[in-house]
Structures are given as structure tokens and as C-alpha cells.
N, C-alpha and C positions, 0 to 999 in steps of 0.2 A: 504493500498499500505506500508506503513511503517512500519507496523507488519511481514508482506511479507516476507521485504528486511532483519530484524532482523534474522528472520529463515533461511532466506537462508545466511545470514554471519555465524550464527554458523554453519551451513550445512560443510561450507568452510571450517571452523576454524578444524572442524572437521577429516572430510577429509584429512588435512595437519597434524594434530595428529599422524593418522594413519599409512600414507604414512612415516614420518619420525621415527617412532617405526620400523615400518619393514625396514628401512635403516641402525637401528645401528642392531651393531653384536651381537648376542646372549651373555651374561655372561659365560663366560669359566665356567667349572664344577672344582670347588674345587679339587685335586690329595691329597690323600692322602697322610702326610710326608711320607718320605723313612728314612730307618737308624735306629738307639737306638731310637730318637725319634717317630717314625712313630710307632713302636713295641710298645711302653710304653702306645701313644695315643691308638692304634686297641685295646689292652688288657685294658687299663683301669688303669696303672700304677701310674699316676701322675707323679709328678715332678722327673729330675734324682736324683737320691742319691750325697747328697756333698761327693766327692771324696776322698779331704785330713781327712773328718771326720771317711771315712769308712776305709781309712787304719789305723787311728790312733784305729781306733774301733777292727779291724782285732785281734793284739795280746789280746786288754783286751777280748773278746769275748771268744777266745780261750785258755786263762788260766780260766774264770768261767762258760763257757757256753758249749763249746766244747767237752768237754770228755763226757756228757752227751745227747746232741744235736746234733751230729758230726760236723763233722773241717769246714764245709760251711753249717752250719743247718739246713741239711736236713735229720736228725734224726740219731740215735744210737739205746740207750736202753730208750731213753725219746723223746717224738715226735718230727718230721717234722715241723720246725718254719716254714717254707715258706709256711706252708699251714695253716698256724695258724692265724684266724681273727683277732687276737690280734695286729697280725705285721701286718698283711692287710693294717688293721685300721689305724698302727700309723704313724703317722708324722715324729716327732719330738724327738721321747720317751716318750709321753705322756701316752700312754698305755701302752707301756712294761713298763715303769718304775714302777708303783706299784709294778707288777707279781716280776720285778726283786728283786726291796727293802724287798718286804714280804716274797718270795716265797711262796707257796704252799705244805705246811707241808704234807694235804691227799695223793698229789700224790705224796709225794717222793722229792720235788726239797727243797733246803737248800734257804735260804736267803740270801742276797748278801750287806747289808744293810749299808757298807762302800766303795759302788761305789756312783759317784758323780753324779750329774747330767751332766754333761758333758762326763763324762764313758758312761751315757745311753744312751746318744743323739750319740758317737759315736758309740756304737755299732747297735743302729737303723740303719745306713747309712750302717752298714756294713750288716746287714741282707736284706735291701734296697735294697743294690747292688747285692746279692746273687738272688734277685727274677726277677731281670731284666736279670742278667746271665741267669739264668733259662727257660725265654723268649725267649732269645738269644745263640739256644742250639750250635750252631757254636762256640762262644765263650766259652759259659760252658764247651764243651768236652775237650777243648783245658786246659784250667785255668786250671779245678775242677782236670785232670789227672795229670800236673805236682805239683799242692798243693798235691797229693796224695803220691806221691814218693819223695818227697822232705823233707827234716826234716833240720834246724839249730840246732842240738843237740849232742853232744861231748857226745860219748860214755863211755870215759873213765870217766869223770865225772860223768854220769849216774849209771855207774858202784859202783864208790864209795858212790852216794846217796842210790841205792839197798840198798848197807852192810851198810849204816850206818845211816844217818840219817834221812832217809824216811823210817826204820824200816821194808823195807819190808821182809829183810832175815829171820825176827823173823815168819813170818806164810809161806811164800813161800822158795821154794829151785829149782836154775835154774840146775838141774838135777832131778829135781821130780816133780811137777807139771806145772814146766814152763819150763820142759824141750823141747828144740826144735821150740819155742813156736814163732821164728821170720820164722820158717815157714808154721806155720799158720796164721803170720799178717804181711807178706813182707813188708806194706805200712807202711810206718809211720805214717799218719794220722790216720788210723785206730786203729792201734797199740795205738796212744793216746786213741781216745775214747773206745778201750779194757780194759787197764790196770787200768783207771779211774771210769770204767764201766763194769766192766766184766761179769755180770749176767747179763741174760735176764728177762724180768718184767715176760714168758709167762710161766716160771717155779715157778715163787716167789707165796708164800704162805700169803694169806690176812684171817683176822676175819671182817667182816662186822657189825655193830649192825645197824639196822635198826630203824626208828622213833618209833616201838612198842616196842625196847627193845631185840630182838630177835638177836643174836650172828653165824652167818654164815659163816663157814670156806672152805676155796676151793685153786683153785690151778687159779691163775688168767689165764683168756684168753685174756683179752683185759683192758688198764688202760691208761686214758689218763686225761683232764683237766675235760671231763664232764661225760664220761662213763667207768665204771666198769663192765666186766660179771667176773664170774667164774664156774666151775667146784667144787661141793663138793665131799667126799667121793666116794659117791654112784653115781656120775656120772652125777646129775642132774645141769639143766645150769641153773645160776641165773642173773640176769641184776636190777644195777642200777645206778641211776642218782647221781653220786660222790656229788652234793651236799647237798643231801638227807640223806646221811646218815655219820657215821663215819668210818673211815680204819684204823684197826693196823695191821700193817706190822710184817710180822716174817722174819725180816732184818737180815739177815746175811752178808751184807755188810756194816755194820750201821760205821762203823771203817772207811774203804773207805769213804763213802758219809761225813761222818763229816770231814776229810784231804782234800774235793774237793774245798772247800774258802783258804783252808793252801797253797798247793802247787804256786810257783810261774809259771811263764813261761818258763822260764829257766830251771825250775827243770823238768818240766812236757816234755819238748823236749830232755835234756839228756838224762831222763828215757827210754823211747820210742824209742832214738837211739841205745842204750845198750841193750835193750831188743830183736831189729829187728836183732840184730847179733848173738843169741842163736838159733842156727840151726845143 
């Protein structure tokens, strides 16, 4: 009898628990976050960039990196940084720091040993900001269009630099090879990238030395941090992994590349502002 009573009590308690659970409202489904936070979460972009650091990093990036990787990191004569695994994995400059400090000579990237840890952090935050602007296309279209069409440069100072300290007039002529260059590159941001890295790597000639000691010379088809492809004089296609070979550049722009770390931000903007006027 006592055993039957315990079973009955237990059954009654179970009924009460089930009834109580049915009376409780179902837990609300978690709604995805909206706005910029939601975009970063959805795309796995991680924490928002440090806006103050990104603002400080923009001129540092423009002076040291923008002429090759484009004014906002989206690529020019050098690869698009916003798709770079190194940049995407970077949080506070720990990934891009060694690359910036040491350069990548095989890819034609100079080293920037004078940039401080804070400089590299600020650059990393600027690039993170550009990644976010790319994800938020509405913001990207407005801000990037404004950036491309604005310049802080002084054309008069740019002309003086061209004919004087910059030494540009020794090799170039505003009535010769640079005549009407302002019609070809009317946007200051594109002009900055072009004047400091004017040749396309697609027309560059390189000689590759393989691990077996074989030398192969040809026109570059693709060249980035990992892959190199070229066509030799007979038209034959060759592919190499960059870390596996030695690359010797027939670099007619060596003088330009040597000057890249030496230009000041003001000189770059002034020179671009002047060249845009040549129409």
C-alpha cells in the first residue's frame, strides 16, 4: 500500500511538472543583430576597428603603402590587401608587422624598418576599416567615391617638386611622356598610385631560377606573394610557387621603387595634384 502511494505521488508530481512546462512561453528566438555589428557578425569580421587608430593610420598607409596597394588597399600594381589572408587574420598588427618591417624582396615589396609598432597597429586598423566598408557597400560607395575625387595637395608645390627636389624632370617631360596625363588619370587617388608605380606587372620580364638551377625568362602573367606564372619567348606557359624559386626582376623602375619609402605624404599629394592639371 505504501509503495503504491509513493508511485501515485511521483506520477502526480510528473504531471504537474509537464503542465507547468507547457504553461511557460517558448524561449524567444535570437534575432540577428542589425547594422554594422550585425554585418560583421554575419560575415565573421570580428571586432570593429579602432576608429581613432584607423584615422591615424590612413596617412601612414597612404605614404608608405597606398602607391602600390591602392589608396584604400583594394589593389593597384600590388595585390588587393582586403583579400589577403595575412590582413584578414591580423588583429592588432601582429601578422602584417613582420611583412611590413622586412618586405618581400622576391615580390618587389620594399622593407619599411622605420615604421614603429604603433604605426603598424594604426595601419592594421585602417585596413580593417576598409574591409568593413567593403562589406557595407552603401557606405563604401559614398566614402570611396569621395576619396577618389579629393586631394589635399597643392599643385604649385607639386610643380616645384617635379622640377626640383623630386628630380622627376630629369627623366620625364610634361610635354612628352606625361603630356595630358591628367586626362588619363583625372582622379587624384588613382594618379597617386600611378605616378609612384606606373608600370603594370603584366608587362614585366623576370628570370626564374629553379631549385635545379635552370633559368627561365619570360613575361609575367601573374605575380603575388605565393604564385608566379609567365610565358617565355616561345609562348610556353610556366608556373612556379614563389617560395620555391629565386626571381630576378628586369626592373626598369628600380629608381621609382627606391624612392617609395622616402616620399613624404605632402609630396605625394602635391605631385598628384600637379599632374592632374596636365590636360
